[in-house]
Backbone bond lengths (Angstrom), bond angles and torsions (degrees), N, CA, C in turn:
res aa  C-N    CA-C-N  psi(-1)  N-CA   C-N-CA  omega(-1)  CA-C   N-CA-C  phi
1 M - - - 1.426 - - 1.487 102.87 -
2 K 1.310 111.71 140.26 1.482 122.05 170.60 1.477 111.87 -90.09
3 V 1.245 128.09 135.12 1.468 129.80 -170.46 1.643 106.27 -130.76
4 T 1.214 118.15 127.63 1.395 125.38 177.84 1.442 112.89 -126.41
5 K 1.301 117.23 134.06 1.550 122.77 -172.40 1.524 103.43 -83.60
6 L 1.280 115.29 129.63 1.463 127.71 -177.00 1.543 107.14 -93.25
7 V 1.462 112.59 -60.56 1.394 118.61 -172.84 1.543 108.40 -156.71
8 S 1.284 115.43 149.97 1.467 122.69 -170.97 1.617 107.50 -145.43
9 T 1.252 113.58 159.93 1.536 118.11 171.60 1.495 107.51 -88.57
10 C 1.245 119.60 -15.32 1.552 119.08 175.51 1.543 109.82 -161.88
11 D 1.282 114.23 -179.65 1.559 119.67 179.26 1.467 107.97 -96.20
12 I 1.323 126.94 13.03 1.502 121.90 175.44 1.458 106.08 -99.80
13 K 1.414 114.74 150.19 1.471 118.03 -167.82 1.642 110.01 -72.92
14 D 1.252 119.61 -4.02 1.549 115.12 -178.43 1.474 111.94 -106.56
15 C 1.295 122.91 32.29 1.494 127.40 -177.70 1.393 113.16 -107.82
16 P 1.373 125.24 150.70 1.542 122.85 171.49 1.452 109.50 -47.80
17 T 1.265 114.26 130.23 1.484 120.56 -175.98 1.642 109.05 -142.32
18 I 1.237 121.47 151.38 1.387 128.29 172.33 1.514 109.79 -114.14
19 Y 1.212 126.56 132.35 1.490 131.08 -176.10 1.541 106.13 -127.47
20 A 1.296 114.18 145.41 1.524 122.24 168.14 1.504 108.83 -109.07
21 T 1.458 113.79 142.51 1.511 117.71 -176.86 1.471 103.63 -111.74
22 D 1.300 113.90 163.52 1.400 123.80 171.97 1.558 117.48 -69.42
23 R 1.358 109.63 -6.62 1.521 122.77 174.88 1.525 110.43 -84.11
24 G 1.319 123.63 -2.55 1.433 122.13 -176.24 1.471 108.96 75.81
25 T 1.441 119.34 31.01 1.409 122.04 174.77 1.489 114.57 -125.40
26 L 1.262 122.25 175.97 1.502 123.67 176.18 1.518 107.55 -119.39
27 L 1.162 118.39 149.08 1.439 130.35 170.55 1.534 111.08 -118.01
28 V 1.317 110.38 133.14 1.561 121.20 -176.23 1.417 110.86 -118.62
29 Q 1.351 116.85 120.92 1.411 122.44 176.50 1.523 106.06 -106.71
30 G 1.348 115.12 132.76 1.490 121.90 -176.46 1.504 110.20 -169.54
31 E 1.237 111.05 -176.92 1.497 118.31 174.63 1.562 111.72 -76.14
32 T 1.339 113.93 149.01 1.474 118.79 179.47 1.439 106.35 -101.21
33 P 1.357 118.45 108.39 1.387 118.11 -176.63 1.641 109.50 -87.74
34 T 1.342 110.56 153.13 1.497 115.17 -177.90 1.400 113.56 -114.51
35 D 1.321 117.02 -1.78 1.479 119.03 177.03 1.467 122.49 -105.20
36 H 1.324 114.38 19.77 1.491 122.54 -169.68 1.583 110.33 -71.87
37 G 1.390 117.41 -29.61 1.425 117.67 -175.24 1.447 118.16 70.62
38 L 1.417 117.63 15.27 1.491 123.33 172.64 1.490 107.63 -88.47
39 Q 1.372 109.89 158.84 1.452 121.09 173.03 1.537 106.95 -106.08
40 I 1.257 113.25 94.02 1.435 122.63 -179.98 1.557 112.39 -93.40
41 P 1.397 118.43 131.09 1.490 119.60 179.13 1.531 107.12 -57.39
42 S 1.210 117.18 158.35 1.396 125.90 -179.50 1.529 116.19 -64.97
43 H 1.367 112.68 -27.57 1.488 114.72 -177.75 1.634 105.68 -95.20
44 E 1.281 120.21 10.71 1.443 121.39 171.25 1.475 112.60 -119.77
45 T 1.340 115.05 173.64 1.432 121.85 174.07 1.523 113.30 -145.80
46 V 1.163 121.97 173.48 1.519 124.51 176.94 1.476 103.09 -134.55
47 V 1.489 116.53 135.98 1.409 121.91 168.98 1.466 108.70 -120.12
48 E 1.361 114.11 161.24 1.472 123.48 177.95 1.621 109.97 -112.10
49 I 1.266 113.50 126.58 1.412 118.34 176.52 1.579 108.63 -125.66
50 P 1.277 116.38 161.88 1.465 120.96 177.80 1.511 112.16 -73.46
51 E 1.255 127.00 140.31 1.480 133.44 177.46 1.662 105.13 -50.18
52 E 1.221 116.22 -47.02 1.455 121.36 -171.16 1.584 104.69 -59.16
53 L 1.264 120.59 -30.01 1.596 116.84 -179.05 1.421 108.36 -69.06
54 V 1.309 125.01 -32.40 1.525 124.73 179.92 1.453 106.61 -76.05
55 L 1.333 117.09 -42.41 1.499 119.94 179.94 1.552 110.09 -59.82
56 D 1.272 116.98 -43.91 1.400 121.77 176.69 1.530 116.41 -60.25
57 L 1.357 113.99 -39.55 1.405 122.28 171.94 1.536 113.30 -57.35
58 I 1.385 112.15 -45.52 1.534 118.55 179.53 1.526 110.18 -62.87
59 R 1.210 111.94 -43.53 1.456 117.63 -174.07 1.593 110.35 -68.90
60 K 1.312 119.86 -28.75 1.422 124.79 -179.45 1.531 112.10 -91.34
61 G 1.453 114.81 -17.57 1.385 121.89 178.33 1.545 107.75 96.49
62 L 1.222 114.56 153.20 1.517 117.83 -173.15 1.461 119.71 -56.74
63 R 1.312 116.85 -24.82 1.521 120.67 171.94 1.496 117.20 -84.23
64 G 1.359 117.46 -2.86 1.434 123.50 173.21 1.591 108.56 77.73
65 A 1.244 111.38 -171.71 1.502 115.38 178.78 1.646 108.74 -146.97
């Protein structure tokens, strides 16, 4: 899978980031919250990212900059 960084909150590898793949999907890197109260299937997960990250992606366009 080819992964391209679209938008991030910083230039360090451990910050919330949104990536595009060559499969037509997005990967989201963020904190794993434990207090969400959701029932997530064992083969899935949920991550938390700042709203500003999504707004920045929208401003830059889906393919980032």
